[in-house]
N, C-alpha and C positions, 0 to 999 in steps of 0.2 A: 236349965241351970247348970245342968251338972254337964252338959255338953263345952259351954262357956267355961267352968273350971279347968277341964279337960284340954280346952285349947291353949288356957293361959299356961300352962304346965308342956305344954310341947316343944319340940325347940324346932322353931323355925329354921330351916337351910339357910346360912349365910353366901350370901354370893358375892364372892369376890371378882371384882374386875383385873383382868390380870392389864399388866402396863404394858406401853407400845412399845415394841423395841426400839429402841436406839439403833439408827441409822451410823456404821462405823466410820468414823472419820478416813477416810484415804487421803495419806500423805505422796503427795507429789514427788515421785522417784523421776531424779534427774541423772542419769548416764555419767559417768565420769569417766572420758577415757584417757589412758595415760600413755601420751607419747614417748616410745624409746630415742635415747641418742641415736640410734641406729635408722629410726623411722623418718627422724629428724633433717637427718645427715642427706638422707632417699629423696625428701620431698624437695630440700633446697639444691640438689642435683650434686652433691658432692660427695665424694667416695670416702667409705667407713671401715676401718679393722678397729676391733679392740680383742685385748685378752679378758677373756669371761672368766677364766680360771687354769690354775697351775697346781698340777700334783707332783709330788715329788716323792719316790719309793722309799719308806721308813726302813726297810732293809739294804737299799744301795744306795748312799745319798747321793750317787752320779746319775741313775736313771730318773726321768720324771719326764712330764711331757706339761703341754699346753693346750686351751683347748682355747681358739679363736672364733671369731663372730665377725662376717664382713659382709659388702653388699657388691651388688651385680656392678656400681659406677666404681667398686675399687680394684676389681675382678680385669675390669676395662680397661684399666689404666694399666694395670701390671701385663696386660696384653699389647699393649703397645708401648711397654718400655722392654720387650722381647722375654718376658718371664714364660711363653708358650712357646714350649719347641716344637711338640707335634698338633696335629690339627685336633686328635683324639685325648690331648693333655684334658683333666678335668680341673674344674675349681678349686678343689682340694688339691691337684698336684701343682696349680700354679700357685699356691699362698704356700706350701711345703716348701718350694722352691726359692721363693721370695723370703721366707722365716729363715732357712736354712743360711741364707745369703746375709742376713740381718746377724746370726750370731757369728757366723763366720768370720764377717767385718769386728765385730765386737772381740771375738780373739784375738784377731791381726793386732789390732790397735794396742789391747795390753800387751803382746808379745812386744810391739814396736818400740812400745814406751818402757819395757824391765830392757830392754835391748839399751837402748837412751841413756837411762837412768835407775841401775840397779836399787836403787833406792825407793823407787815405785813399787818394789816388791813388797815390803815390809805391811802387812797387814794392820792397822788400829781397830781397836775394838772400844767402846765405852758405853760403860754400860747405866742404861738406862733409868734403870728400878722397875718393880711391876714384872718383873723374868721376861723383860726388852733388855737385847743389848745390837748397837751400832754399828757396823761393819763399813770403814772405809780403806 
């Protein structure tokens, strides 16, 4: 009887069953392909050129640079148009020659307009608000 009483007051170990681990739900990732304008033009067999960036020297407003991007089809078109002067001309040299020609044409057009009509020389500005100004 004494043993029975002892057993009543003895703590029995409690067995707790561990829960089964849940399977992680895996979401299917669909890769997104971002196609640039350059890639689209190249895939379509079209020449492509774009100004990526323009920098102006804050200490000398007359100095600046442009960063251009192009595809090989644009270079091919420039070569056919005669912008390749030497066989060792690189793509960069051909692009620079073309871009300088564009800038030269703009400057000559402005010069011709001011010679034909001196009133063209007047620069008009319009305040657009928020620190923006339209210059024409």
